Residue frames relative to the residue before (quaternion, step in Angstrom):
aa qw qx qy qz dx dy dz
X 1.0000 0.0000 0.0000 0.0000 0.00 0.00 0.00
X 0.6751 0.4677 -0.2970 0.4871 3.63 0.83 -1.01
X 0.6207 0.5034 -0.3920 0.4557 3.72 0.97 -0.57
X 0.6552 0.5084 -0.3441 0.4403 3.65 0.92 -0.65
X 0.6534 0.4959 -0.3457 0.4556 3.54 1.02 -0.85
X 0.6261 0.5266 -0.3461 0.4592 3.60 1.05 -0.82
X 0.6767 0.5036 -0.2940 0.4495 3.57 0.90 -0.81
X 0.8157 0.3060 -0.1769 0.4579 3.61 0.92 -0.80
X 0.4324 0.7449 -0.4003 0.3129 3.45 1.54 -0.05
X 0.6822 0.4533 -0.2959 0.4915 3.70 0.78 -0.81
X 0.6535 0.5136 -0.3436 0.4371 3.59 0.67 -0.77
X 0.6661 0.5407 -0.2532 0.4470 3.49 1.11 -0.98
X 0.6671 0.4993 -0.2812 0.4761 3.45 1.01 -0.83
X 0.6617 0.4944 -0.3167 0.4663 3.43 1.01 -0.92
X 0.6161 0.5632 -0.3334 0.4382 3.65 1.09 -0.69
X 0.6643 0.4964 -0.3082 0.4662 3.48 0.98 -1.01
X 0.6551 0.5230 -0.3123 0.4471 3.68 0.95 -0.75
X 0.6247 0.5138 -0.3125 0.4980 3.54 1.20 -0.78
X 0.6354 0.5374 -0.3450 0.4342 3.58 0.95 -0.82
X 0.6907 0.4937 -0.2633 0.4582 3.50 0.92 -0.96
X 0.6196 0.5205 -0.3596 0.4646 3.56 1.12 -0.60
X 0.6409 0.5333 -0.2906 0.4695 3.62 1.09 -0.92
X 0.6429 0.5004 -0.3417 0.4686 3.59 0.98 -0.81
X 0.6466 0.5496 -0.3215 0.4201 3.66 0.95 -0.89
X 0.8253 0.3051 -0.1344 0.4557 3.42 0.70 -1.16
X 0.8020 0.1897 -0.0782 0.5610 3.50 1.09 -0.59
X 0.0101 0.8665 -0.4983 -0.0288 3.58 0.82 1.07
X 0.5854 0.6235 -0.3490 0.3832 3.61 1.12 -0.60
X 0.5361 0.6478 -0.3726 0.3925 3.50 1.38 -0.45
X 0.7773 0.2833 -0.1199 0.5488 3.47 1.15 -0.90
X 0.7220 -0.4962 0.2668 0.4016 3.60 1.01 0.74
X 0.6066 0.5725 -0.4117 0.3670 3.62 1.18 -0.13
X 0.6215 -0.5224 0.4229 0.4025 3.60 -1.23 0.46
X 0.3669 -0.7308 0.5338 0.2155 3.55 -1.18 0.88
X 0.1672 -0.7904 0.5805 0.1016 3.50 -0.89 0.96
X 0.0370 -0.8349 0.5492 -0.0064 3.54 -0.30 1.25
X 0.1616 -0.7959 0.5789 0.0726 3.62 -0.99 0.74
X 0.1993 -0.8453 0.4911 0.0678 3.45 -0.11 1.30
X 0.1632 0.7724 -0.6063 0.0962 3.44 -0.67 1.23
X 0.3091 -0.7681 0.5345 0.1696 3.48 -1.13 0.51
X 0.0126 -0.7889 0.6132 -0.0387 3.60 -0.92 0.95
X 0.4854 -0.6963 0.4489 0.2794 3.38 -0.90 1.11
X 0.5363 -0.6137 0.4398 0.3772 3.63 -0.96 0.75
X 0.6162 -0.5668 0.4207 0.3494 3.51 -1.33 0.49
X 0.6798 0.4360 -0.2672 0.5257 3.59 1.11 -0.63
X 0.8479 0.1879 -0.1480 0.4731 3.48 -1.42 0.41
X 0.1736 0.7791 -0.5862 0.1389 3.66 0.72 0.90
X 0.4789 -0.6804 0.4694 0.2957 3.60 -0.95 0.93
X 0.2503 -0.7660 0.5775 0.1306 3.52 -0.89 0.98
X 0.0298 -0.8095 0.5831 -0.0622 3.65 0.12 1.34
X 0.7971 0.2410 -0.2228 0.5069 3.63 -1.03 1.02
X 0.4511 -0.6919 0.4944 0.2709 3.49 -0.95 1.09
X 0.4611 -0.6610 0.5176 0.2872 3.45 -1.32 0.33
X 0.7665 0.1476 -0.1410 0.6089 3.56 1.29 0.12
X 0.2643 -0.7691 0.5712 0.1111 3.54 -1.20 0.73
X 0.2591 0.8280 -0.4516 0.2083 3.42 1.37 0.52
X 0.6646 0.5041 -0.3019 0.4617 3.53 1.16 -0.76
X 0.6296 0.5012 -0.3477 0.4812 3.55 1.11 -0.59
X 0.6641 0.4652 -0.3222 0.4886 3.64 0.90 -0.93
X 0.6548 0.5094 -0.3673 0.4205 3.75 0.76 -0.56
X 0.6584 0.4857 -0.3206 0.4774 3.51 1.20 -0.61
X 0.7485 0.4263 -0.2214 0.4572 3.68 0.88 -0.89
X 0.6209 0.6253 -0.3420 0.3264 3.55 0.92 -0.96
X 0.6633 0.4984 -0.3510 0.4341 3.74 0.79 -0.74
X 0.7199 0.4319 -0.2950 0.4562 3.58 0.97 -0.37
X 0.5689 0.5376 -0.3832 0.4904 3.55 1.40 0.33
X 0.0206 -0.8453 0.5331 0.0300 3.66 -0.43 1.04
X 0.5113 -0.6232 0.5151 0.2913 3.49 -1.38 0.32
X 0.1359 -0.7902 0.5885 0.1036 3.59 -0.92 0.77
X 0.0841 -0.7418 0.6645 0.0324 3.58 -1.09 0.88
X 0.0003 0.8087 -0.5878 0.0220 3.55 -0.37 1.27
X 0.1706 -0.7770 0.6041 0.0469 3.44 -1.23 0.77
X 0.0459 -0.7747 0.6306 -0.0079 3.55 -1.14 0.70
X 0.3604 -0.7218 0.5637 0.1771 3.55 -1.09 0.82
X 0.0171 -0.7882 0.6145 -0.0285 3.63 -0.86 0.87
X 0.4112 -0.6944 0.5512 0.2120 3.53 -1.21 0.77
X 0.0146 0.8109 -0.5848 0.0160 3.60 -0.55 0.95
X 0.5587 -0.5771 0.4599 0.3787 3.71 -1.02 0.65
X 0.5287 -0.6029 0.4855 0.3484 3.59 -1.20 0.51
X 0.8171 0.0769 0.0039 0.5714 3.58 1.06 -0.68
X 0.5603 -0.6118 0.4117 0.3771 3.74 -0.85 0.78
X 0.5717 0.5804 -0.4316 0.3874 3.61 0.97 -0.61
X 0.6528 0.5440 -0.3548 0.3898 3.67 0.89 -0.66
X 0.6213 0.5328 -0.3344 0.4672 3.56 1.34 -0.02
X 0.4714 0.6906 -0.4131 0.3608 3.44 1.40 -0.27
X 0.4561 -0.7005 0.4450 0.3212 3.73 -0.70 0.89
X 0.6206 0.5537 -0.3543 0.4275 3.61 1.03 -0.69
X 0.6768 0.5035 -0.2887 0.4529 3.48 1.03 -0.92
X 0.6811 0.4894 -0.2830 0.4652 3.54 1.05 -0.79
X 0.5102 0.6439 -0.3958 0.4104 3.49 1.29 -0.43
X 0.7676 0.3860 -0.1938 0.4735 3.56 0.90 -1.00
X 0.7935 0.3212 -0.1679 0.4889 3.51 1.05 -0.66
X 0.4783 -0.7110 0.4143 0.3066 3.62 1.31 0.17
X 0.6912 -0.4694 0.3638 0.4117 3.63 -1.36 -0.30
X 0.6045 0.5863 -0.3717 0.3908 3.60 1.10 -0.32
X 0.2317 0.7760 -0.5281 0.2553 3.55 0.67 1.16
X 0.5392 -0.6023 0.4490 0.3807 3.69 -1.02 0.60
X 0.0508 -0.7728 0.6324 -0.0189 3.59 -1.02 0.92
X 0.3095 -0.7298 0.5782 0.1931 3.55 -1.23 0.50
X 0.3592 -0.7342 0.5383 0.2052 3.54 -1.12 0.70
X 0.0897 -0.8230 0.5599 -0.0329 3.55 -0.53 1.21
X 0.3188 -0.7451 0.5554 0.1867 3.46 -1.17 0.74
X 0.1084 -0.7845 0.6076 0.0606 3.59 -0.83 0.91
X 0.1161 -0.8000 0.5862 0.0532 3.58 -0.89 0.81
X 0.0715 -0.7643 0.6385 0.0550 3.51 -1.33 0.57
X 0.4019 -0.7170 0.5294 0.2100 3.49 -1.45 0.25
X 0.1297 0.7837 -0.6049 0.0557 3.55 -1.21 0.46
X 0.3723 -0.6974 0.5496 0.2700 3.47 -1.27 -0.28
X 0.0614 -0.7941 0.6007 0.0686 3.57 -1.24 0.15
X 0.3387 -0.7606 0.5240 0.1794 3.61 -1.15 0.38
X 0.4008 -0.7071 0.5389 0.2212 3.49 -0.91 0.98
X 0.2191 -0.8270 0.5103 0.0872 3.61 -0.35 1.25
X 0.8462 0.0701 0.0291 0.5275 3.53 0.98 -0.82
X 0.5960 -0.5786 0.3859 0.4013 3.63 -0.94 0.54
X 0.5962 0.5864 -0.3555 0.4176 3.55 1.22 -0.53
X 0.6226 -0.6060 0.3200 0.3779 3.59 1.17 -0.05
X 0.4700 0.6801 -0.4477 0.3408 3.59 1.24 0.14
X 0.1165 -0.7929 0.5981 0.0035 3.62 -0.89 1.04
X 0.2327 -0.7298 0.6288 0.1337 3.47 -1.25 0.81
X 0.0853 0.7697 -0.6270 0.0850 3.60 -1.05 0.91
X 0.5570 -0.5482 0.4385 0.4437 3.73 -1.17 -0.08
X 0.5717 -0.5757 0.4744 0.3414 3.50 -1.30 0.76
X 0.6623 0.5051 -0.3520 0.4269 3.75 0.73 -0.76
X 0.5954 0.5589 -0.3858 0.4293 3.62 1.17 -0.33
X 0.8344 0.2277 -0.1069 0.4904 3.58 0.89 -0.81
X 0.3544 0.7441 -0.4690 0.3174 3.53 1.38 0.18
X 0.8544 0.1014 -0.1576 0.4847 3.55 -0.83 1.22
X 0.4413 0.6997 -0.4666 0.3129 3.64 1.29 0.05
X 0.3493 -0.7235 0.5708 0.1694 3.42 -1.10 0.85
X 0.7953 0.0220 -0.0322 0.6050 3.58 1.26 -0.41
X 0.1713 -0.8027 0.5701 0.0373 3.52 -0.91 0.96
X 0.0837 -0.8176 0.5692 0.0223 3.57 -0.42 1.03
X 0.1516 -0.8042 0.5691 0.0801 3.53 -0.78 1.09
X 0.0809 -0.8034 0.5863 0.0658 3.49 -0.93 0.87
X 0.2656 -0.7886 0.5361 0.1419 3.57 -0.63 1.09
X 0.6651 -0.5252 0.3762 0.3746 3.49 -1.34 0.51
X 0.6764 0.4642 -0.3148 0.4773 3.74 1.02 -0.67
X 0.6879 -0.5329 0.3113 0.3821 3.66 1.10 0.28
X 0.4897 0.6479 -0.4042 0.4209 3.65 1.26 -0.16
X 0.0534 -0.7706 0.6345 0.0275 3.48 -1.13 0.58
X 0.0809 0.7883 -0.6049 0.0780 3.63 -0.95 0.74
X 0.4634 -0.6179 0.5304 0.3496 3.61 -1.31 0.18
X 0.2516 -0.7639 0.5800 0.1297 3.52 -1.19 0.66
X 0.2290 -0.7256 0.6154 0.2058 3.69 -1.07 0.57
X 0.4809 -0.6388 0.5391 0.2646 3.48 -1.35 0.74
X 0.3585 -0.7391 0.5520 0.1431 3.49 -0.84 1.16
X 0.6650 -0.3563 0.2939 0.5869 3.42 1.02 -1.22
X 0.2000 -0.7802 0.5853 0.0934 3.54 -1.30 0.38
X 0.1853 -0.7379 0.6392 0.1123 3.57 -1.26 0.46
X 0.2310 -0.8024 0.5325 0.1389 3.55 -0.27 1.27
X 0.5726 0.6050 -0.3784 0.4036 3.66 1.17 -0.43
X 0.7519 0.2369 -0.2062 0.5796 3.63 1.14 -0.36
X 0.4244 -0.7281 0.4495 0.2964 3.62 1.20 -0.01
X 0.4619 0.6801 -0.4034 0.4018 3.44 1.10 0.98
X 0.0016 0.7906 -0.6116 -0.0298 3.73 -0.86 0.58
X 0.2404 -0.7384 0.6161 0.1321 3.63 -1.15 0.54
X 0.1345 -0.7771 0.6148 0.0037 3.55 -0.86 1.23
X 0.1493 -0.7731 0.6043 0.1221 3.55 -1.28 0.37
X 0.0885 -0.7772 0.6226 0.0222 3.62 -0.99 1.00
X 0.2891 -0.7201 0.6100 0.1604 3.61 -1.10 0.60
X 0.3429 0.6620 -0.6020 0.2861 3.56 -0.13 1.44
X 0.4088 -0.6733 0.5368 0.3024 3.56 -1.22 0.43
X 0.8600 0.1950 -0.1661 0.4414 3.56 -1.49 0.39
X 0.1131 0.8093 -0.5416 0.1972 3.44 0.81 1.23
X 0.3528 -0.7435 0.5400 0.1763 3.59 -0.97 0.95
X 0.1447 -0.8290 0.5392 0.0323 3.47 0.09 1.32
X 0.3908 -0.7346 0.4788 0.2801 3.60 -0.86 0.74
X 0.5663 -0.5821 0.4982 0.3037 3.56 -1.39 0.54
X 0.2605 -0.7984 0.5187 0.1603 3.65 -0.74 0.83
X 0.2604 -0.7766 0.5531 0.1522 3.49 -0.86 1.00
X 0.5465 -0.6038 0.4872 0.3151 3.57 -1.39 -0.29
X 0.2330 -0.8202 0.5067 0.1272 3.52 0.09 1.35
X 0.6340 0.5391 -0.3609 0.4208 3.65 1.08 -0.45
X 0.7195 0.4001 -0.2621 0.5036 3.56 1.21 -0.14
X 0.3290 0.6933 -0.5226 0.3715 3.59 1.36 0.72
X 0.1516 -0.7663 0.6229 0.0416 3.47 -1.19 0.92
X 0.5738 -0.5664 0.4736 0.3543 3.60 -1.10 0.73
X 0.7568 0.3670 -0.2736 0.4666 3.48 -0.74 1.05
X 0.5248 0.6249 -0.3947 0.4223 3.48 1.35 -0.41
X 0.5616 -0.5957 0.4943 0.2923 3.53 -1.26 0.67
X 0.0612 0.7789 -0.6240 0.0141 3.47 -0.96 0.85
X 0.2265 -0.7679 0.5936 0.0809 3.49 -1.22 0.78
X 0.1518 -0.7770 0.6001 0.1140 3.73 -0.73 0.92
X 0.0627 -0.7809 0.6214 0.0130 3.54 -0.94 1.04
X 0.2469 0.7772 -0.5336 0.2243 3.47 -0.90 1.01
X 0.4950 -0.6503 0.4977 0.2903 3.59 -1.18 -0.18
X 0.0215 -0.8494 0.5270 -0.0181 3.51 0.53 1.30
X 0.8549 0.0212 -0.0541 0.5156 3.69 -1.02 1.01
X 0.6126 -0.6195 0.3407 0.3532 3.62 1.10 0.56
X 0.4441 0.7093 -0.4597 0.2973 3.49 1.24 0.19
X 0.6526 -0.4619 0.3531 0.4859 3.64 1.02 -0.20
X 0.7338 -0.4460 0.3040 0.4127 3.50 -1.28 0.28
X 0.0021 0.7996 -0.5934 0.0920 3.63 -0.77 1.11
X 0.1606 -0.7801 0.6014 0.0633 3.41 -1.13 0.83
X 0.0504 -0.7759 0.6289 0.0003 3.61 -0.90 1.07
X 0.3237 -0.7693 0.5425 0.0961 3.42 -1.27 0.73
X 0.2014 0.7494 -0.6196 0.1179 3.66 -1.07 0.70
X 0.5130 -0.6374 0.4712 0.3294 3.45 -1.29 -0.60
X 0.5483 -0.5499 0.4586 0.4321 3.55 -1.10 0.21
X 0.2588 -0.7871 0.5517 0.0962 3.59 -0.70 1.18
X 0.7943 -0.1531 0.0858 0.5817 3.59 1.04 -0.66
X 0.2191 -0.7393 0.6097 0.1837 3.55 -1.20 0.21
X 0.8305 0.3203 -0.2244 0.3967 3.44 -1.36 0.33
X 0.2651 0.8091 -0.4789 0.2136 3.52 1.35 0.56
X 0.0754 0.7796 -0.6164 0.0806 3.70 -0.83 0.88
X 0.7510 0.4142 -0.3112 0.4094 3.47 -1.48 -0.18
X 0.4205 0.7004 -0.4791 0.3211 3.58 1.11 0.80
X 0.4327 -0.7276 0.4377 0.3031 3.52 1.30 -0.20
X 0.4428 0.6887 -0.4354 0.3743 3.51 1.23 0.66
X 0.7866 -0.0306 0.0088 0.6166 3.57 1.04 -0.76
X 0.6598 -0.5055 0.3788 0.4069 3.46 -1.34 0.08
X 0.7613 0.2157 -0.0651 0.6079 3.44 1.09 -1.04
X 0.0040 -0.8371 0.5382 -0.0980 3.48 -0.32 1.35
X 0.2075 0.7459 -0.6178 0.1374 3.61 -1.01 0.91
X 0.0990 0.8855 -0.4493 0.0641 3.46 1.00 0.99
X 0.3313 -0.6179 0.6663 0.2540 3.53 -1.46 0.37
X 0.1593 -0.7720 0.6073 0.0993 3.59 -0.84 1.02
X 0.0398 -0.7901 0.6102 -0.0435 3.46 -1.09 1.05
X 0.3585 -0.7047 0.5589 0.2500 3.60 -1.26 0.46
X 0.3405 0.6808 -0.5434 0.3540 3.64 1.25 0.40
X 0.5003 -0.6813 0.4337 0.3122 3.64 -0.70 0.88
X 0.0077 -0.7862 0.6172 -0.0290 3.48 -0.78 1.06
X 0.0939 -0.8396 0.5349 -0.0079 3.67 -0.46 1.20
X 0.6375 -0.4462 0.3735 0.5050 3.59 -1.14 -0.08
X 0.7066 0.3969 -0.3312 0.4832 3.53 -0.92 0.99
X 0.5953 0.5279 -0.3528 0.4924 3.55 1.34 -0.46
X 0.4890 0.6960 -0.4266 0.3075 3.64 1.06 -0.48
X 0.7810 0.2659 -0.2214 0.5199 3.59 -0.72 1.14
X 0.5437 0.6323 -0.3653 0.4137 3.54 1.38 -0.19
X 0.5892 -0.6008 0.4198 0.3402 3.61 -1.34 0.01
X 0.1417 -0.7060 0.6769 0.1526 3.40 -1.39 0.57
X 0.0044 0.8343 -0.5512 0.0114 3.50 -0.37 1.13
X 0.5364 -0.6169 0.4660 0.3385 3.54 -1.33 0.31
X 0.7874 -0.3956 0.2465 0.4034 3.56 -1.31 -0.09
X 0.6985 0.4282 -0.2266 0.5267 3.49 1.44 -0.24
X 0.6010 -0.5822 0.3607 0.4120 3.55 1.30 0.33
X 0.5603 0.6051 -0.4511 0.3412 3.79 0.94 0.20
X 0.4858 -0.6721 0.4632 0.3126 3.59 -0.80 0.89
X 0.0841 -0.7843 0.6147 0.0052 3.59 -0.99 1.01
X 0.8232 -0.0278 0.0272 0.5664 3.61 1.07 -0.30
X 0.3890 -0.6628 0.5889 0.2502 3.62 -1.42 0.38
X 0.4157 -0.7174 0.5043 0.2414 3.61 -0.50 1.20
X 0.0981 -0.8396 0.5332 -0.0328 3.64 -0.71 1.11
X 0.8463 -0.1005 0.1217 0.5088 3.60 0.48 -0.98
X 0.2303 -0.7121 0.6418 0.1673 3.53 -1.40 0.17
X 0.3823 -0.6859 0.5955 0.1699 3.39 -1.44 0.64
X 0.2940 0.7827 -0.4679 0.2863 3.64 0.21 1.11
X 0.3115 -0.7290 0.5675 0.2223 3.61 -1.15 0.69
X 0.7237 0.3849 -0.2698 0.5053 3.60 1.26 -0.05
X 0.5232 -0.6513 0.3849 0.3924 3.66 1.22 0.31
X 0.6293 0.4997 -0.3377 0.4902 3.63 1.28 0.21
X 0.7078 -0.4762 0.3590 0.3787 3.49 -1.36 0.23
X 0.0436 0.8027 -0.5937 0.0358 3.62 -0.71 0.91
X 0.6811 -0.5368 0.2641 0.4220 3.56 1.19 0.67
X 0.6649 0.4246 -0.3135 0.5286 3.59 1.28 0.17
X 0.1949 0.7617 -0.5988 0.1523 3.70 -0.22 1.18
X 0.2647 -0.7590 0.5843 0.1118 3.34 -1.36 0.74
X 0.1073 -0.7626 0.6366 0.0408 3.60 -1.12 0.83
X 0.4053 -0.6762 0.5606 0.2535 3.56 -1.19 0.56
X 0.4556 -0.7201 0.4455 0.2748 3.61 -0.55 1.11
X 0.5632 -0.6739 0.3673 0.3064 3.41 -0.97 1.05
X 0.5530 0.5784 -0.3935 0.4527 3.64 1.22 -0.42
X 0.7080 0.4258 -0.3011 0.4762 3.61 0.80 -0.67
X 0.6345 0.4946 -0.3519 0.4785 3.58 1.17 -0.71
X 0.6465 0.5116 -0.3815 0.4181 3.72 0.79 -0.41
X 0.6241 0.5194 -0.3298 0.4816 3.50 1.07 -0.72
X 0.6424 0.4520 -0.3350 0.5204 3.70 0.89 -0.60
X 0.6691 0.5226 -0.3291 0.4134 3.59 0.70 -0.70
X 0.6692 0.5207 -0.2555 0.4646 3.46 1.02 -0.98
X 0.6562 0.5105 -0.2776 0.4814 3.46 1.12 -0.77
X 0.6677 0.4963 -0.2773 0.4805 3.52 1.05 -0.78
X 0.6050 0.5358 -0.3136 0.4986 3.63 1.12 -0.62
X 0.7570 0.3995 -0.2117 0.4717 3.57 0.85 -1.04
X 0.8026 0.2966 -0.0953 0.5087 3.65 0.88 -0.87
X 0.5317 -0.6282 0.4546 0.3405 3.53 1.01 -0.53
X 0.7514 0.0460 0.0457 0.6567 3.48 1.38 -0.63
X 0.5111 -0.6245 0.4817 0.3417 3.48 -1.33 0.24
X 0.2822 -0.7657 0.5630 0.1307 3.63 -0.89 1.06
X 0.0181 0.8375 -0.5443 0.0445 3.52 -0.42 1.05
X 0.5053 -0.6571 0.4814 0.2850 3.56 -1.21 0.64
X 0.1666 -0.8002 0.5757 0.0253 3.57 -1.06 0.64
X 0.1163 -0.7870 0.5941 0.1191 3.63 -0.99 0.66
X 0.4442 -0.7102 0.4714 0.2757 3.56 0.98 -0.42
X 0.5905 0.5641 -0.3657 0.4464 3.50 0.99 0.70
X 0.2515 -0.7065 0.6463 0.1411 3.50 -1.30 0.61
X 0.1334 -0.8162 0.5620 0.0132 3.57 -0.77 1.15
X 0.0689 -0.7381 0.6639 0.0987 3.54 -1.31 0.17
X 0.6070 -0.5810 0.4157 0.3481 3.61 -1.29 0.59
X 0.4722 -0.6346 0.5374 0.2922 3.54 -1.22 0.53
X 0.1967 -0.8136 0.5443 0.0556 3.54 -0.14 1.35
X 0.6323 -0.5276 0.3677 0.4320 3.61 -1.02 0.35
X 0.6231 0.5532 -0.3276 0.4454 3.54 1.17 -0.53
X 0.6751 0.4822 -0.2712 0.4881 3.41 1.04 -0.92
X 0.6252 0.5442 -0.3429 0.4421 3.51 1.00 -0.80
X 0.6769 0.4946 -0.3090 0.4491 3.56 1.00 -0.85
X 0.6286 0.5225 -0.3234 0.4767 3.60 1.16 -0.67
X 0.6955 0.4369 -0.2792 0.4975 3.50 1.01 -0.52
X 0.3816 -0.7372 0.4526 0.3259 3.54 1.20 -0.52
X 0.4636 0.6808 -0.3589 0.4390 3.38 1.39 0.89
X 0.1997 0.8124 -0.5413 0.0842 3.57 1.07 0.56
X 0.8311 0.2020 -0.1605 0.4926 3.58 -1.00 0.93
X 0.5397 0.5571 -0.4067 0.4826 3.64 1.29 0.24
X 0.3532 -0.7225 0.5555 0.2113 3.74 -0.73 1.07
X 0.3534 0.7494 -0.5233 0.1990 3.53 -1.29 0.55
X 0.2973 -0.7276 0.5830 0.2059 3.62 -1.12 0.16
X 0.3672 -0.7601 0.5082 0.1708 3.54 -1.12 0.92
X 0.3851 -0.6867 0.5479 0.2828 3.57 -0.90 0.82
X 0.1814 -0.8151 0.5451 0.0744 3.56 -0.63 1.19
X 0.8079 -0.0583 0.0893 0.5795 3.58 1.09 -0.58
X 0.1989 -0.7841 0.5827 0.0782 3.65 -1.15 0.72
X 0.4920 -0.6100 0.5503 0.2882 3.48 -1.28 0.65
X 0.4706 -0.6473 0.5153 0.3066 3.64 -0.84 0.72
X 0.8593 0.0960 -0.0933 0.4936 3.45 -0.84 1.06
X 0.4538 0.6898 -0.4570 0.3307 3.55 1.33 0.17
X 0.7545 -0.4149 0.2815 0.4234 3.59 -1.34 0.18
X 0.6831 0.4938 -0.2978 0.4482 3.64 1.07 -0.82
X 0.6618 0.4740 -0.3169 0.4867 3.53 0.92 -0.79
X 0.6182 0.5151 -0.3518 0.4783 3.69 0.91 -0.69
X 0.6835 0.4918 -0.2859 0.4575 3.63 1.07 -0.62
X 0.6232 -0.5977 0.3162 0.3929 3.50 1.33 -0.20
X 0.4450 0.6923 -0.4531 0.3428 3.61 1.36 -0.04
X 0.1757 -0.7702 0.6113 0.0467 3.66 -1.17 0.82
X 0.5799 -0.5353 0.4595 0.4075 3.53 -1.11 0.40
X 0.7783 0.3224 -0.2869 0.4561 3.54 -1.11 0.85
X 0.4427 0.6629 -0.4651 0.3851 3.62 1.41 0.06
X 0.2694 -0.7255 0.6037 0.1911 3.50 -1.15 0.63
X 0.2542 -0.7702 0.5715 0.1248 3.57 -0.44 1.29
X 0.2356 -0.8142 0.5227 0.0911 3.63 -0.59 1.22
X 0.7795 -0.1051 0.1101 0.6076 3.52 1.19 -0.88
X 0.1917 -0.7334 0.6388 0.1318 3.55 -1.31 0.54
X 0.8577 -0.0474 -0.0098 0.5119 3.51 -0.76 1.12
X 0.7523 -0.4019 0.2120 0.4770 3.60 1.20 0.64
X 0.6402 0.5190 -0.3104 0.4738 3.48 1.44 -0.48
X 0.4881 -0.6850 0.4525 0.2963 3.49 -0.71 0.99
X 0.3450 -0.7344 0.5614 0.1628 3.59 -1.04 0.93
X 0.1787 0.8041 -0.5500 0.1378 3.57 0.26 1.22
X 0.7788 0.1986 -0.1374 0.5789 3.55 1.08 -0.22
X 0.4763 -0.7070 0.4330 0.2928 3.67 -0.62 1.14
X 0.6812 0.5108 -0.2978 0.4316 3.60 0.77 -1.08
X 0.6572 0.5008 -0.3204 0.4633 3.59 1.04 -0.90
X 0.6499 0.5009 -0.3209 0.4729 3.59 0.91 -0.87
X 0.6623 0.4785 -0.3466 0.4608 3.68 0.80 -0.70
X 0.6224 0.5182 -0.3539 0.4678 3.58 1.03 -0.64
X 0.6178 0.5371 -0.3534 0.4527 3.48 1.02 -0.69
X 0.6630 0.4826 -0.3090 0.4818 3.59 0.96 -0.81
X 0.6395 0.5222 -0.3639 0.4311 3.60 0.90 -0.75
X 0.6748 0.4959 -0.3127 0.4484 3.68 1.01 -0.61
X 0.5521 0.6229 -0.3834 0.4002 3.51 1.27 -0.22
X 0.4356 -0.6853 0.4936 0.3114 3.64 -0.76 0.73
X 0.4986 -0.6387 0.4853 0.3284 3.57 -1.04 0.76
X 0.7018 0.4112 -0.3475 0.4665 3.46 -1.02 0.94
X 0.6256 0.5104 -0.3493 0.4755 3.54 1.13 -0.47
X 0.4674 -0.6753 0.5266 0.2197 3.36 -1.37 0.88
X 0.0638 -0.8111 0.5812 0.0144 3.57 -1.00 0.75
X 0.3148 -0.7699 0.5208 0.1923 3.55 -0.91 0.90
X 0.1120 -0.7941 0.5963 0.0376 3.56 -0.73 1.08
X 0.2506 -0.7694 0.5801 0.0927 3.54 -0.78 1.16
X 0.0204 0.8179 -0.5735 0.0417 3.69 -0.36 1.04
X 0.2547 -0.7030 0.6302 0.2092 3.52 -1.44 0.14
X 0.0648 0.8225 -0.5611 0.0666 3.52 -0.72 0.97
X 0.8236 -0.0474 -0.0343 0.5642 3.56 -0.48 1.19
X 0.7523 -0.4251 0.2133 0.4559 3.48 0.99 0.94
X 0.6569 0.4684 -0.2669 0.5272 3.63 1.34 -0.25
X 0.3501 -0.7289 0.5535 0.1996 3.43 -1.13 0.91
X 0.0572 -0.7975 0.6006 -0.0048 3.66 -0.92 0.98
X 0.2613 -0.7230 0.6200 0.1566 3.55 -1.24 0.68
X 0.1096 -0.7814 0.6143 0.0016 3.62 -0.62 1.17
X 0.1588 -0.7819 0.5890 0.1280 3.55 -1.09 0.50
X 0.1127 -0.8195 0.5613 -0.0236 3.52 -0.49 1.22
X 0.3095 -0.7250 0.5782 0.2103 3.54 -1.15 0.63
X 0.4135 -0.7439 0.4531 0.2652 3.59 -0.40 1.14
X 0.2831 -0.7435 0.5864 0.1519 3.62 -0.95 0.96
X 0.5336 -0.5929 0.5014 0.3351 3.52 -1.41 0.03
X 0.3679 -0.7382 0.5385 0.1725 3.57 -0.80 1.05
X 0.4437 -0.7008 0.5001 0.2489 3.49 -0.71 1.03
X 0.4337 -0.6798 0.5062 0.3058 3.58 -0.92 0.62
X 0.2869 -0.7225 0.6148 0.1332 3.39 -1.20 0.68
X 0.4516 -0.6919 0.5186 0.2198 3.61 -1.31 0.75
X 0.8159 0.1057 -0.0096 0.5683 3.59 1.14 -0.70
X 0.8198 -0.1252 0.0776 0.5533 3.43 -0.01 1.26
X 0.3675 -0.7081 0.5581 0.2280 3.60 -1.32 -0.27
X 0.4747 -0.6246 0.5367 0.3106 3.45 -1.41 -0.03
X 0.6135 -0.5792 0.3978 0.3604 3.60 -1.29 0.00
X 0.5735 0.5865 -0.3746 0.4322 3.52 1.26 0.21
X 0.0134 0.8105 -0.5851 -0.0245 3.55 -1.06 0.69
């Protein structure tokens, strides 16, 4: 019996293993249901080569239109810290000797047209007594400030040189998350530098950087000095003006923001034509419709923004709006986001009529308001529009 088991043991084991293998790979051979998993894998041959191996052509197209800015301003400083002491000033007054010092800062700008109009950030040139523009081809000249818009942190400069290399404009409203982006500027004053990344997000707002925010977010390295420089696509077309970074160390951590070129162009054209940006104004303060507010209003699942405050004798108050009203739409556009709706109002020309659909005490009302003129601000904005 033992001899028979020894003789038949190995063939039996091999047969069992073979049967298990057949059941696993070909279950339908033994009457079991077939379990197919359909997956697609690209063939090893003819693999698609997506994305260029170099962005040199894009950089050579865009880089000449990105310039370095050197701004200087004169400030009066006391000759000695003792002169700033309140007790000292009490006896000698304010007529104390002071020295005039020059402070300088670095930034970047983009040549937008052959006529010499440049776009940069307002915070780069704010308070500057002198603005020096250095082109990539070695030329230098002084720029004059045409106008600025602190609420979007943009400024327009003008230089008078011939044969200026204007940048090609892209379509920021067609930018997609994952698109390649290149940031060109003058970080830390080391000279023109290019960094690469992707578009991380679009339409970023509520960051507390500007009054009107609609940022493109990128992980292309943006450092101090890059402000006002160009954010371009993989073909060298301008899609944004580099503006800010989110960092605890003042260095790049992969979260940078650029103003979309579409918004920048609107601001630039308004400044060139009028000297400032003319914005519509309703005179209201709004807040989002939180789930708690929606429940208190009995409006669960209903989109809208709540009127939290009104300017006295402002366009909204004259039209009949009241605190606590729920704005459902403005000129037919659903009011689902307060900032977006206020941006819509800002783009409306003063004097135009707008239809505001509101809900009050469970009833829907249509109010007609005449858009007013938003007063310009010198340092950022407030939350009212």
